[in-house]
N, C-alpha and C positions, 0 to 999 in steps of 0.2 A: 504494500500500500504506500502511495506517495503522500507524505504529510508535510505541511508547511512548518518545518522545524523552527525557522527563524521567527515567524509570528507566534508559534506555540510558546516559545520561550518568553516572549513579551506578555502573553496572557497568563502564564504561570506566575509571573512577577507582579501581576495586577492585584495587590491585596489592600491597597489604601482605600478603596471604595467597595461597597457591598455588592454592586452589580456590574456585570460586564455585558455590553451589547456588541455582538459581532454582526455587522450588516454588510450586505453585498447582494448581487443578483442571485437568482435561484441557481442551484446545481453547481455552485463553485466549491462546495465542500465545507461549509460553515459548521454543520452539525457533526460531521466526521471529525473535524479538528477539535471541537469542544468535548467530544466524547473521550479524547485522549487525556482530558483532565479528570476523568473518573468521577463524574457527578454521582451523588447518592441516589438521585431519581431523575426521571425525564418526563416531560409533558409535551406531546406533539400536537400542535394545534392545527395541523393539516387534517386531523380527524374531525369531521364535522360535528359529531355528537359531543365530543370532548370540548370542542371550541364553543359550542352553545352553552355547555355547563360552566365553562370558565368565564364566559361573558355574563351569564345570569347570576352566578354565585361564586365569584373568584376566591373568596375566603374559604369556602368549603373545599374547593378543588386544591388550593395550596396546602390546606391542613392535611391533606392525604398524601403529600409528597415531602420526603425528607430533604434536608439541606446538606450540601449545596444542590440546587435543582437546576436542570437545564430545561428551558422553555423554548421550544422551536417555533418559528414563525409567529412571534409574540404579537405582531400587529393585528392579527385576526381576532383577538379578544382584548380590545382597548381598555375594558374595565379592570383588567388584571394589573394595569400599571399603578392605579391609585392604591390597590391593595398591597402591592409590593412596596410602595412608598410608605404606607402605614406601618408595615412590618419592619422595614429598615429603620424608621424613626423610633419605633418602640425599642428595638435592639440597641440603638445608639444611646437612648436614655438609660438603659440598663448598663451599658458599658461605662458610662460616665460614673456610675456608682461603684462598679467593680474594677475599673481600670484595665479591662481586657482590650487587646488590640482587635481592630476590625479585620474581617476576612471576607472573601467573595462568597456570597450566599446564593446569588442567582446568575446563571449564565444564559443570556438571551440571544436568539438569532432573529433576524428580520431581513426581508428581501424587498419590501416596498417602502421606499423612503417617504413617499407621499403620506402613507398611513402612520409611519413611525414618528416623524418629526415633531408633530404637535404633542403627542403623548410623552415623548422623552423629555422635551423641553419643559412641559408643565409638571410632570410627576417625578422625573428621575434626575433633574438638574442637581448637580453636586453629590449625587449618589451613584453615578454610573460612569464607567469608562466606556468610551465609544471607539471601536476599531473598524476600519474598512478592510474588506477581504475581496480578493479577485480570484479569477481562475489561475491555473498554473502559469508560472513564468517560463521563459525559454530555459533559464538556468535550472529550474526544478525538473522540467521535462527531460532535458538532455542528461541530467545527472543519473536518471534511471533508464533512459532509452538513448544512449549516446549515438546510436547508428541512425536515428531518424533524420532524414533530410529536412532542410528548412522549408521546402515546398509542402511537406506534410504538416508542418506547424502552421503555415499560412492557411491550409485547407481545414485543419481541425480546430485551430485556435487553442484556448486554454482550458476547456471544460474537462474536468477530471474523468468523467465517464468515457470519453472518447479515447483515453489512454489506458484506463483500467480494462476496458473491453474494446480492443482494437479491431475486432470483427464488426463492430457496430457501424452502420452507415452514417457518416457525418451529415450527409444531405438530409436524411430522414430525421435524425436527432435534432438538427438545427431548425428544420421546418416545424417540428413539434414545439420546440422552444419558443420560436417566434409567435406561434399561435397561442400557446398556453400562458407564457409569461408576459411578453411584450403587448400582444394585442388584447388578451383577455384581462390579465391581472393589472398591468400598468394603465392601459387605456381605459378600462372599466372604472378603476378607482379614481381616475382623473376626469371622468365624465365625458370622455371622447366618444361621440356618436358617429362621426364620419369615418368609419373604419376603412372603407375603400380608399378614401383620400389619405388617411393615415398610413396605410400600407404603401401607397405611391410615394409619399414623402420619405418613408424609411428607405425605399430603393434609391431615391434621388440623393439622399444624404450618403448612403453607402457608396454611390458612384463618385462622390466628392471627398472621400476620406483622404487625408493628407493634403488637402487643398484649402486655400483661403476662401471662406464661405461668404457668398453673396445671398442673403436671405430673400431678397426680392426676386432674384433669378429662380430660386427654388419655388417660391410662391407662384410665379408665372408659369413654370413648367407643370406644377401640380393643379393649377386652377383653384387655389385656395388663397384667401387673403393673407397678407404678410403678418398681421397681428396673430392670427391663428397659428401660422407656421412657427412664429417665435415662441408661443406658449407651448407647442408640442416639443420644440427643441429644449426648452427649459425643463419639461417633464423628463425627457430622455437623459438630460444631463444629471438631474437629481438622482436618477436611478442607475447611474454609471453604465449607460448604454453608449452614450457618446460624450465627448468633451470638446469644448472650444478653447483652445490654447490662446491666451492673451498675447498680443505683440508687446515686446519690451518698449517701455516709454522712457524718455529722458528729455530734460530741459536743454541738454547740450545739442540736440538735433531736432529740426522741424521737418526733416525729410522722411521720418518713419511713418508708415501707414498704420491705421488703427483697425484694419480688418483682422478678424480672428481666424485661426486655422482649425479645421474640423478633424477629429479623429474618433474612431470607434475603440472602445476598451478591449473588445475581443475581435481579433482579426478574422477568425473563422466565421463568426457571426456576420461580419462585414462582407466576407467573400460570398457567403450564402445569399445575402441580400442583394449582392451584385448579380446573382444568377449563375455563378460558376457551378458546374456539375462534375468536374474532374480536376484532380490536383495537377496533373501534367499540363493540361490546357490552361489552367490558371497560371502556372509557372511561366508559361510562354506568352501570356497575354500582355497587353499594354498596361494593365492595371497592377501587374506584379510589383512594380517599383513603389507605387502608392501603398500597397498592402504591406510591403516590407517596412516602409517608414512607419506605418501604423503599428507594426509589431515592435519597432524600436520605441515608439511612444509608450506602448503597453509595458514594455520591459522596464522603462524608467519609472513609471508610476507604481508598478508592482514592487520594485526594489524600495522605492520611497515608503510605501505603506507597510510592507512586510517588516522593515527595519525601523519604522516610526521616525523617519527622517523629516526634518522641517525644511525641505527643499521647496523652491519655487521654480516652475517651468514656464518658459516663454518661447515665443518664436520671433522672427525678425524679417521685416521686409521694408525696403525703402520705396520712395515714390519712383525711383528708377528701376524697381523690381529686382534689386539685389536682395538675396534671401539667405538666411541661415535656418536650417531645419529646427534646431532646438537650442535654447540657452538655458542652462541649469544654474540657478543661483543657490549657493550654500553659504549663507552669511554674506561676507564681502567678496567671496570667491565666485568666479564664473567659469563654466565649462561650456564650450561651443561644440555642438554635435551635428554631423551630417550623416544621413543614412544612404549607403550605396550598396545596392543589391549585389553587384559583381564582386567576386572574391579577389580576382586578379586585377592589377592595374589601379589599385587605390592610390589616390594622389592627395597630397596636402592641399588645404584650401586656404585662401587668403581672406581676411576681413576687408569689407569695403571701406571707403573713406569715412562714411558716417559712423560705422561701428568703431573705427579707430579713434574717432573723436570721443565716443562715449565710454569705451572700456580701456582701462589702463593696462600697460604691459606688466608682466608677460601674459600671453594668452594660452590657456590650456584647451587644446582642440582634439576631438576624437572623430575619426571616420569609422562608422559602424558598418561592418560588412557581414555577409551571410555565413562565412566560415573561415577556415584557415587559422593562422596564429596571430598573436599580438606582435606588432612590429612598429618601430619608430619610423615615421615617414620624414620627419625633420625634427628640429629642436623643440618645436611647440606641438607637433601633431603626432598622434598615435593612431594606427589602424587596429581596431579590435573586433574580433568576431562577436556576434550578438550574444552568444552563450557566456562570454566573459565580461559583458558590459556591466552587469550588476556588481561584480567583484571589483571592477576597475573604479566604478563610481564611489564605492564605499571606502576606498583607500584614503 
């Protein structure tokens, strides 16, 4: 079994608050990871009858479960949040008298951010650690399956089930995922009624991954007003389906554009929404480069969240259309990254005149490639295969 050991270690150390909420899209392994912490009891709210009981009488249901308790898909019984709050506050008052240290009592998972946010903010503020979880990173996958080619990762993405059961059809699995989670769960909870148009917009966004997004262009192509498109984009962002990476801003230059760059969190999901039906055809398509850049984005974000790093990620584009794929800010340090699908012929890249105005020397630059070995391209630039990118960024 592949387990996110890096994130697991952080969860094991989370004892300063009484609840831990692990949130992320469905089927990325949240429950499997929390089961590694050996909870004394479990409460699975995917079970409709149990969900109804937990919503109707949360105190009765919680009384029947030993602590620490894992509550899966907690957003489906919102009344349980206030009961957890009540119990945590009661235990805190007891600890004030006894001097005992706090410990984690409730491990929660949730997949729908729209349903989670209000309850967590209102009931569990100051009582709960919140962690983001994604599908497997390239680093995690290739540590267990070192022979898998990058084209397979572009095709399958990071969903654990597609690696645990490699005979499973990614096409069928992702079709079901799109229908059950994105179209039914997310769209329904957001009150989206125009499912046909919503499906069209998903495809249009997938076709634009790793591109600077023009929302009005998508609205025109979908036949949906721009305000509605923007609201759908916001919903997809909140649920970690897509992300819009902000361009870097600086008062030192007025030549930087403000357009955001679109990425999907899971490259396999993006490829499926693009309509690809075969990994070899995908690999040789004109979209392969954008999908590889999407994979690089995903690897950066997964490294950041798995290791709880306070990094900020930007992109760069000037009015003259000089671009840098990614700018990673770690405090006062900046790393510039370019995604290049080709393994051979990786070349160092130069910063444009506006970037040289904004960023002080020396510049740390990485060309991320599909495979091969880490090599120095010049004094400032290193070529790194994507499976080594996480380790390189953590140095």
